[in-house]
C-alpha positions in Angstrom: -17.7 -86.5 233.7 -20.7 -86.6 236.0 -20.3 -85.7 239.6 -22.5 -86.2 242.6 -22.7 -83.7 245.4 -24.4 -84.3 248.7 -26.0 -81.2 250.1 -27.4 -81.0 253.6 -30.9 -79.7 253.7 -32.2 -77.6 256.6 -34.6 -80.3 257.8 -31.7 -82.6 258.5 -31.9 -84.8 255.3 -29.4 -85.2 252.6 -30.4 -84.2 249.1 -28.5 -85.4 246.1 -27.7 -82.9 243.3 -26.2 -84.4 240.2 -24.4 -82.3 237.6 -24.0 -83.2 233.9 -22.2 -81.4 231.2 -23.5 -81.0 227.6 -21.1 -80.5 224.7 -17.9 -82.1 226.0 -15.3 -82.6 223.4 -15.9 -86.0 221.7 -19.2 -86.5 223.4 -22.1 -87.7 221.1 -25.8 -86.9 221.5 -26.4 -90.6 222.1 -23.9 -90.8 224.9 -25.3 -87.6 226.5 -28.9 -89.0 226.3 -27.6 -92.2 228.0 -26.1 -90.1 230.8 -29.4 -88.3 231.3 -31.3 -91.5 231.4 -28.9 -93.1 234.0 -29.1 -89.9 236.1 -32.9 -90.0 236.0 -33.0 -93.7 237.1 -31.0 -92.6 240.2 -33.9 -90.2 241.1 -31.9 -87.4 242.6 -33.7 -84.4 244.1 -31.9 -82.0 241.8 -30.0 -82.0 238.5 -27.9 -79.2 237.1 -27.3 -79.3 233.4 -24.1 -77.4 232.5 -23.0 -76.4 229.0 -19.3 -77.0 228.3 -17.4 -73.8 228.6 -13.8 -73.4 227.4 -11.8 -72.0 230.4 -9.1 -69.5 229.7 -6.3 -71.5 231.4 -7.4 -75.0 230.3 -5.3 -77.4 228.3 -7.9 -77.4 225.5 -7.6 -73.6 225.2 -3.8 -74.0 225.0 -4.3 -76.5 222.2 -6.4 -73.9 220.3 -9.6 -75.9 220.7 -12.5 -73.9 219.4 -16.1 -73.8 220.4 -17.8 -75.7 217.5 -21.0 -73.8 217.2 -22.6 -76.8 215.4 -25.6 -77.1 217.7 -24.6 -80.5 219.1 -24.7 -79.1 222.6 -28.0 -77.3 221.8 -29.6 -80.7 220.9 -28.3 -82.2 224.1 -29.7 -79.3 226.1 -33.0 -79.6 224.3 -33.2 -83.3 225.1 -32.2 -82.8 228.8 -34.8 -80.0 229.4 -37.6 -82.1 227.7 -36.8 -85.2 229.7 -36.4 -83.4 233.0 -39.7 -81.7 232.5 -41.4 -85.0 231.8 -40.0 -86.3 235.1 -41.4 -83.3 237.0 -38.1 -81.5 237.5 -38.5 -77.8 237.3 -35.9 -75.1 236.5 -35.1 -72.8 239.4 -31.9 -71.1 238.5 -29.9 -70.2 235.3 -26.5 -68.7 234.7 -24.2 -68.1 231.8 -20.5 -68.1 231.4 -18.1 -66.9 228.8 -17.1 -69.2 225.9 -20.0 -71.7 226.3 -20.5 -74.3 223.6 -23.4 -73.4 221.2 -24.3 -70.3 223.2 -25.7 -72.5 226.0 -26.4 -71.9 229.7 -26.3 -73.8 233.0 -29.7 -74.6 234.5 -30.5 -76.1 237.8 -33.6 -78.3 237.9 -35.2 -79.9 241.0 -38.2 -81.7 242.2 -40.9 -79.5 243.9 -39.7 -78.2 247.3 -36.0 -79.1 246.7 -34.7 -75.7 245.5 -31.2 -75.4 246.8 -30.5 -72.0 248.4 -26.8 -72.8 248.2 -26.9 -73.1 244.4 -28.7 -69.7 244.1 -26.2 -68.1 246.5 -23.3 -69.4 244.6 -24.5 -67.9 241.4 -25.0 -64.6 243.2 -21.5 -65.0 244.7 -22.7 -63.9 248.1 -21.7 -66.9 250.2 -18.5 -68.6 251.4 -17.5 -71.9 250.0 -15.3 -74.3 251.9 -14.1 -76.9 249.5 -11.8 -79.9 250.0 -10.4 -82.3 247.4 -7.9 -82.4 244.6 -8.3 -79.2 242.6 -11.1 -77.9 244.9 -11.5 -74.1 245.2 -12.7 -72.4 248.4 -14.1 -69.0 248.1 -14.5 -66.3 250.7 -16.4 -63.0 250.7 -14.1 -60.2 251.9 -14.5 -56.4 251.6 -17.3 -56.8 249.1 -15.2 -59.0 246.8 -14.5 -62.7 246.4 -11.1 -64.3 247.1 -10.1 -67.8 246.3 -7.9 -70.6 247.6 -7.2 -73.7 245.6 -6.2 -77.2 246.8 -3.4 -79.0 244.8 -4.8 -80.5 241.6 -2.4 -83.5 241.6 -4.2 -86.2 243.7 -0.9 -87.6 245.0 0.3 -84.1 246.0 -3.0 -83.4 247.6 -2.9 -86.6 249.7 0.7 -86.0 250.7 -0.1 -82.5 251.9 -3.5 -83.1 253.4 -2.7 -81.8 256.9 -1.1 -78.6 255.4 -4.1 -78.2 253.1 -6.5 -78.4 255.9 -4.5 -75.9 258.0 -4.4 -73.5 255.0 -8.1 -73.7 254.7 -8.6 -73.0 258.4 -6.2 -70.0 258.1 -8.0 -68.8 254.9 -11.4 -68.6 256.8 -9.8 -67.3 260.0 -8.3 -64.1 258.4 -10.0 -60.8 259.0 
């Protein structure tokens, strides 16, 4: 459930941003604490702590999975924020989504001087995103709005159609 994103910094260095999700179905507080400790041992420049949000078209929503509201995610967030602060990570952006577990939020933390303009721009939805990969979503600002283009979710289909997918991305960003 954890993902690692390499983000190119303006000074020519790569920075590692790791994302974790609190409140996933079936996740325990202990397993989440273990994830936080493993991430901290890897010493990335930035860590984003997301709260599980039930998406409208997800299979869990179709199964009538409900947000628990039992404060498990809240305890996970409390632990993460405390540990990140102890390790000199500072919050620098926050955003909320609909249907978040335990009324949580998503918070980006980083070491001093590693604030990621990309993350802030993404939250403001004022920058393009070129994404590649199974299920990746590219976004483009057009006429004051945001339009999206998705890559195939099935990994085998994505691999079989890689040339077509790349060409569609080029077309997507070449349109006026």
